[in-house]
Residue, then its C-alpha position, 0 to 999 in steps of 0.5 A: m460563677d463564670i468571669s471569663p471576659k466577654n466581647h460585648p460591653h454590655s455583657e461585661e458590664m452586667k457580669a461585673q455588677q453581678l460579680a460585685e453585688h455578689l462579693f458585696r453580699h458575700e464578703s463585705g463583711k469579712m473585708v469589714a472585719i479585716l479592716v477594723g482588725i486592722y484599724g480597730p472597732r473605732c473605725l468601723q463606720m469608716a471600714e463600711d464605708a471603704v468597703q462600699e466605695a471600692m465596690i463603687r470603683a470595681l463597678r467603675a473599673w471591671p467593665l473597662s478591663r479584664l477582671p481581677d484573677n483575684p477579686s476578693a482582694w482587689l476589693l480588699r486592697t482598695a478598702k485599706n488603701l481608701m482607709t489609709d488615705q483618710l487615716r493620714r490626714e488624723k493626728n494620732f495616725q502617725e504614732k499607730q503607723p507602724e503597727i497598722i502597716v504590718g497589719m496591712e500586709t499580713a491581713d488577706p482576705g483568703a487566709d482562712g480559704e471557704s473553710g469558716f468564719t474568720d477570727d476578725q468576723l468573729r470578733l466584729l460580731f461580738v463588738c456588734c452584740h456589746p451589751a453597751l448598745p441598745q438590744e435593738a441596735q446590736a442586731a441591726l448592726a451586726l446585719k449590716t456591717l457584717c451580713g450586708f443587709s440593707p436598711a430595708e431589709i433590716a427594717r422588715a424583720f424588726l416590723v419597724s420603718e428604714t428611718a428608724v433602722s439608719k437612726r438605730l445604726t448611727r447611733a450604735r456606731q458613734r457609740v462603738r467609737e466613742m466607748e473604743l470597745p474592744f476587738a476580741v471574744p469576750e471572756p467566759h464570764e461576759l459571755p452570757a450576756r453578750l451571747d444574746g444578741v449574736l445568737g438573735t442576729l443569726y436567728l434574724l439571718f436565717n428568718e431573712g433567707y427563709k422568708a427574704s423581705v425584699g427582691d424577687r426571690l421568697v427563699r434564699e437558701d444562701l442566707c440560711h446556709e450562712a446561718i447555719r455555718i456560722l452558728t456551727l462554727l461559733t458552737q464549736h468555740p469553747s466559749v460558746h458551747e452552750p445549750r441554746a446555740f445549740a438549740l437554735l441551731a437544731l431550729m435552723l437544720l430542722t427548718a433548713a431540711r424543709l427547704p428543697a421542698r418549699t415550693n415547686a417547678e414554678g417557684n410557687l410557695l407550698l404549704l407544709h401539707e402540700q410539700d413532698r417529704t420524700a424530698w426533706d433533706q433527712k441528713m440535716i434532719q438528723r443533725g438537727i435532731q442531734c443538736l436538739a439533744l445536745s441543747a437538752d444539757g442544761r437547765t433553761v429551756s430557751a425560746y430556741h428550744l421551743e421553737a426547734a421542739i415545734a420544727a422536730c414535730h413536723s421535720t419527724a411526722a412522716a405524712a401531714t396528716q401525723t403531725d403531733w398538733p396537740r404538742i405544737l399547740n402546747l409548745y406554742d402555750q409555753l413560747i407565747q409565756q416567754t416571748a409574748s410575741p404576736i408573730a408566734e401567737m399568729n402562729r399559735s392560732v393555726a395550731v389551735a385552728r388543727v387541734h380544735g376546729p377553724k372557728a377556734g383558729q379564727a377566735a384564737l386569732s382574732c384576740i390577739s392583742e397586737q392587732d395594728i402590727l397583725r394587720s399590716l402583715h399579709l400572713y395573717h390576712a391569709i391566715h383568715g382568709s383560708l380559715a373562713a375557707e374551711l367554715g365556708e364562709f367565702d365572702a370573708a375568705l374572699t376579702h382577706y385573701q385580697r387584703a393578703r395580696a395587697l400587702a405582699e410584696l414578693p411575687a412569689e408571695r403574691d403568686f401563692i395568694d392568687l392561687r389560694l383567691g382562684e380556689c376559693e372563688r370556685q369553692h364559692q361559685a360551686s356552693k351556690 
């Protein structure tokens, strides 16, 4: 990123805003973790507020003067000063002041460089995913605190309202403060209960990158690669050397390997069978297969194992026509037995259509019990439209595609539906 000063004031202001937004997404989690490492988990909310206020001050100050040589250090120093000023007003600050000052002097946002997930971030991730917190709050807190997600992004990931997410976050922060949770990686015997929340959070982080819920970009590669980076480092930690962690890493790698071909030069979404498979990252696929092999070192088959196996079927097929759809359908059947997920059932309907025909796919899609949830998703109607078009039911296909377009939130999604609508209309006219 070019951060050299510009003469035009509007250019300087825009540059400062872009830099601050970039740092908030990529560095805020590290800064919050450093602050919590100094002051303790009870100050989690204060740390988040301090980092956010530091960002606001950066937006005000940076356009008026030369940008700091080390913007991350400037933000951390500002946030630490804000927290110190507030804590000086608390009675117990004087008792802890020497210890806190030592932490302030030794904390360095660049100490780990770009090499990996810091110890403080790892500890904070496990604080957010403590079993004393409700499961639905664990991922929300971690995504907000460590990954810089907005409540709207989290709401889309959980298929709930933004208000519900905000309430979860408030209650979770209060619980962390009341319980004074330890700022530490759990002991080996505590790890299984804590790892579920951590893996679930990284899974959601990756999915948000693979198909963003808000903004102008359908794919946010930075989030996908951040999830892979964190999980890779977690699997290298002695306490996190578990099969399900390797299974999730395999799933991420095998899916991310297809990112270069997921959109065309115009940014339009391409379906799997439309993608140029020579553009897939073969090294990443091989690494994913290796992680999948490592995940077999155990007696339990998790949902991550099954999803990774499905991804492997797609990623290792030399051509779309060589995809092992019967195996994929069998894997989806096992996945649904484990998760009872309506999204998994929706995806399974595509496999049913490939194995047994579009009519069977329609039946599978229509018999999913959670229809109210699915009808609010544009993808549900897009699949219905595709299957109807395959059967020559063009009026029904157009109705579903139009509904899908109305529900699509991202420009790339609407463009994708528009292409399908145009194709369907042409087929409809030709059939008359």
